[in-house]
C-alpha positions as a printed Julia matrix, in Angstrom:
81×3 Matrix{Float64}:
 -66.85  -93.56  268.47
 -63.65  -94.79  270.14
 -63.91  -95.24  273.86
 -67.68  -94.97  273.89
 -69.91  -96.89  276.3
 -73.29  -98.23  275.24
 -76.07  -97.49  277.74
 -79.69  -98.54  277.71
 -82.06  -96.12  279.44
 -85.8   -95.88  279.89
 -87.54  -92.53  279.35
 -91.17  -91.5   279.44
 -92.98  -90.79  276.15
 -92.67  -87.01  276.57
 -88.9   -87.22  276.96
 -88.59  -89.54  273.94
 -90.68  -87.12  271.86
 -88.54  -84.18  272.97
 -85.3   -86.02  272.15
 -86.61  -86.91  268.69
 -87.87  -83.37  268.0
 -84.63  -81.73  269.13
 -82.55  -84.24  267.14
 -84.59  -83.6   264.01
 -84.49  -79.83  264.48
 -80.72  -79.83  264.99
 -80.01  -82.43  262.31
 -78.16  -84.68  264.72
 -78.56  -88.16  266.18
 -80.51  -88.85  269.35
 -77.2   -89.91  270.89
 -75.68  -86.48  270.19
 -78.79  -84.74  271.53
 -78.6   -86.71  274.79
 -74.84  -86.1   275.0
 -75.41  -82.35  274.66
 -78.22  -82.41  277.23
 -76.01  -84.22  279.74
 -73.18  -81.74  279.08
 -75.55  -78.82  279.78
 -76.85  -80.47  282.95
 -73.28  -81.13  284.09
 -72.42  -77.45  283.53
 -75.52  -76.28  285.42
 -74.84  -78.68  288.3
 -71.21  -77.55  288.65
 -72.03  -73.86  288.35
 -74.97  -73.86  290.75
 -72.93  -75.9   293.25
 -70.35  -73.1   293.07
 -73.07  -70.52  293.8
 -73.61  -69.28  290.24
 -77.12  -68.11  289.32
 -78.76  -69.16  286.05
 -80.42  -66.32  284.13
 -82.35  -66.3   280.88
 -82.01  -63.11  278.85
 -84.61  -62.33  276.21
 -86.76  -59.63  274.68
 -89.01  -59.66  277.75
 -86.04  -59.03  280.06
 -84.1   -61.22  282.45
 -85.57  -64.17  284.29
 -83.71  -66.05  287.03
 -84.32  -69.8   286.9
 -83.69  -72.16  289.8
 -82.52  -75.33  288.09
 -81.32  -76.91  291.31
 -84.78  -78.08  292.4
 -86.04  -81.0   290.25
 -89.73  -80.14  290.74
 -89.16  -76.53  289.71
 -87.12  -77.55  286.69
 -90.0   -79.78  285.59
 -92.44  -76.87  285.99
 -90.18  -74.65  283.87
 -90.08  -77.35  281.17
 -93.89  -77.69  281.26
 -94.33  -73.92  281.0
 -92.09  -73.84  277.92
 -94.27  -76.35  276.03
């Protein structure tokens, strides 16, 4: 990829497993999965900083999720597993 920068990061085993599972499920590289995840986080950060609320819409209705608090975001991720 032209203009790319190589980074080396350390992640816990749960994060590595999630990256691998998502990559496999989507049929993409781990690099693309991480790139997408960072793009989503960037969007959430910008939108919540502007006062936008994050909502999840599903068959059970609408749920508002506070993704601005790291501890709460981790709880949401644990609940989803």
